[in-house]
N, C-alpha and C positions, 0 to 999 in steps of 0.2 A: 524439531519444528513444531510437532504437536504440543510439546510441553510449553513452548513460548506462546502458542495460540491459546492454550488453556489458561495460562497466567493472565493474558490480556482479556480473555473472556470473564475471568473472575473480577478483574478491575472494572470492566464494563458493567457488570451486575451491580457493583457498589455505586458507580456513577449514576446508573438509572434509578437506584433506590433513593439517592440523594435528590434527584429531580422529582420523583414521585412524592416525596415527603413534603414538598412545598404546596401551599393551598392553591388549587386551580382557579379559584374565584378572585384571588388578589390582583389588584391592578398592576403591580410590579414596577420596578425601576431599573434603568439600564444606564451604563456608562462605558465608554471605550477609552483606551490609551494606545498610542502607537509609538514604536521605537524602530530605529534603523541601525544595522550593524554591518560592518565590512571586515572580511578576513583575507589577508594576503597569504598566498601559498608559497612555502619555501621550496617546493619541488614542482615538477611538471604536473599538469592537471591529471594526466593519465595515471600517475602514481599517487594521487591524492584522493581523499574520501570525504564526503559529507554524510553524516548520520543524523537524521532528524526524527525524534520520537515525540509525536503529538498525542494528546488524549481526546480532545474535543475540538473539532474545527478542520478546515481544509488545508491542503498543502499543494499549491501550484508551484511548479518549478520549470524554469525555462533556461535553455542554454544560450550563451552569448559569446562574443569574441574577446571578452575581457579576461583578466587574470585573477580577479578576486571573487570570493563568495559573498554575495550581497543578500541580506536577509531583512525583510520588513515584517515586524510582528505587530499584529493588531489584537489587543486583549479586549474582550467584551464580558462585562460582569452584569448579571441580572439578579435582582433580589426583591423581596417583598417589603423591605423596610430600609430606611436610610442607614441604620447601624450595620446591617448585613452587607449592604452595598459598599460602604466604606471599608469594612473588613476585607471584602473580596478585592477591592482595588489595592489594598496594602499587601494582602497575603498571597494572592495568585500571581506568580511571577515566572517568566521564562528563564531558562538557564542557557548559557553559552560558554563554550570552552574550545580551546585549540591545543592540540598536542602534536607538534611537528606538522606533518602533512595531513592531519585529520581534524576536521571541524565537527563539533558536536552541538546540536541544538535540541533542547528538551524542555519539559515542564518541571520547574524546580519545586513549586508549591501551588496548591495545597497537597498535591501528590507528586512524587518523583516518577516521571515517566520512563526513566532509563531502565533497560532490562536488569533484573536482579537487584533493583534498588527499592522495590515496594516492601514496606513492612508487613508483617503478618496480619495486623489489624489496623484499620483506619476508620475514623469517624467521618460520616458524610459532612461536607461543607454546608454552611447555612446560606449558600448562594450558588448560583449557576454560572459557569464560566466557559469560555471558548477562546481559543487562540487560532487565528488564521495567519499562516506564515507564507509570505510571497517571496520566492527565492529566485535569484539569477546565479547561474554557475558557469564556469568555463565548459565548453562543449564536451571534453573528454573525461570530466570528473566522474569518479565512481560514486553511486548514490545508494544509500540505505534510508528509505523513507517509510514512515508509518503514521497512521492515525487510528482512532478507535471508534469515535461516535460523531455524528452530525457533520460529516465532511467527506470530501473526496480527495484522492491523490491524483494530481494531473501533472504529467511530465511531457515536455516537448523539446525538440531540437537539441538532443544530446546524443553522443556516440559511445559513452562509457557503459560499463556494466550496471544493471539495475536490480535492486532487491527491494520490492515494494509490498507493503501489507496494509490491509484495512480490516475492520470488523463489520461496521454497520454503514457501508458506503461503497461506492464503486472506485475503479482504477481506470484511468485513461492515459494512454501513451500515444504520442503523435510525433511522427518524424524522428523515430529513435532507431538505434542500430545495435546496441550492445546486448550481450547475453542477459536474459531476464528471468527473475524469479518473482512472480506476482501471485498474491493470494489474498482473498477476502472471504467473508462469511456470507453477508447479505449484500450483494451488489454485482453489477456487471463488470467484466473486464473487457475493455476495448483497446486494441493496439493497432497502430499503423507503422510499418517499418520502412525507412528509407533504404536500408540494406538488411538482408537477413542476418540474424545473430550468428556469430561464428562458432558459438559453443552451445552446450546443452542448456535448454530453457524450459521452464514449467509455468503453467497457468492453472490456478486452482480457485474454485469458488463453491460454496454449498448451495446457496439460493441465488441463481443468476446465470445469465448466458455468458459465453466467451466468444468474442468476435475479433479475429485477427486478420489483418491485411499484410501480406508479404509481397515482395517483388515477384514478377512472373518467372524469374529465373531460379526460384527457390529449389534447393536440393536439401532434403532432410528426411529423417526417419521419425514419424510421429506416432504417438499413442493417445487414443481417446478413451477415457473411462467415465461411465456415468451410471446412475441408477435408473433415471427416468428420461434422460435427454437423448437427442439424436445428433449425429455428426453430418455436416454438410460442407461441400467444397465445390468450387468451380474450376479447380486446377485440372487441365486435361492430362497432366503428367502424373496425377495421383493414382497409385495402384494399391488396392487393399491386399494385405498380406495375411496368410494363414498364421495365426498365433494363438496359443492357448491362453485362457484367462488366468491371470496370476493375482494373488492377494496383494492389495496395495500396501506398501510398507509405511507410507505416511500420507498426509493429505486428508480431505474430508471423508473418504471412504475407508480409511484405515481402522476407524473405530467400529466398523460394521462388517467384519470379514465374512459373515454368513448371509448377508443380504444378497439377493440375486442382482447381478449387474452385468453390464456388457463392456467388453474392451475390444477396441478396433485398432489394428496397426496399419498404418498407411505410409508408403514410401512416395516422396515427392521427387520427381526427376531421378537423378542417379543416386539419391540418398545423401546423407550428410549428418550434421549434428542431431542429437536426440531432442525432440520437442514433445513435451507431455502436457495434455489437456485433461483436466479432471473436474467434474461437477456432479452434484447430487441430483438437482432437479432441472437444470437448464440445458440448452443446446449449445453446441460448439460449431461455429462457422469459420472456415478457413478460406479466404478468397485472395485473389491476386489484384494488385493495384492496376 
């Protein structure tokens, strides 16, 4: 997990360098293009997956009662001269693929956003680009969603497993139910569950708070780890457990095993799936709906 995050951070630095290289005083030009795509699933939604790898832009996803994955992509190109703007409109393109019960959405150019597809060296583009993907999925679909810069990942009204990542932005989950792996670097993680996740889940951020609302009937074993933050809950059934502090194996604190930090173990109700909350500078609040 740390290696994937480091690769995405390296790509982020390159993207920021491209943006910084443009003259700040230039008036700039902007153009947008939109396209819509639909994917029929050959298998039940619960056995199907959407993987979406964005670089710059937001990813709002909503569950619905249909059987197709619906994607609306909005491309925005900004440049300081007409030639660069025209190049960006031609060159920057989203990619779409379907392999059986898996749908893949990614950025094909000027950088390939798929994991393990970035070349060792890339030249900054002479334009700035963003892709906003608005997605509707069957309720039970498994979701792997990510973006890096200038956007948030928002998911609502789904019941399937969630693997969500961001770098420079927040993550919001609303009316979800599935097991969750959510991580960002600079941003808040906020989640509201219609039903508590049935399996182990984790929430990690470096600079930001974590705020999660579970049903009042929550039964879980939770661990909170932070360098400077605090843990808060309004669950009357929460019991703090005696537990020695252990070095984090991954997540934002793994790279700093010698920094003083605090770890708190809490059992909610009769216990249940493991829930892990990890932040460097933010607070963690666990409340009931």
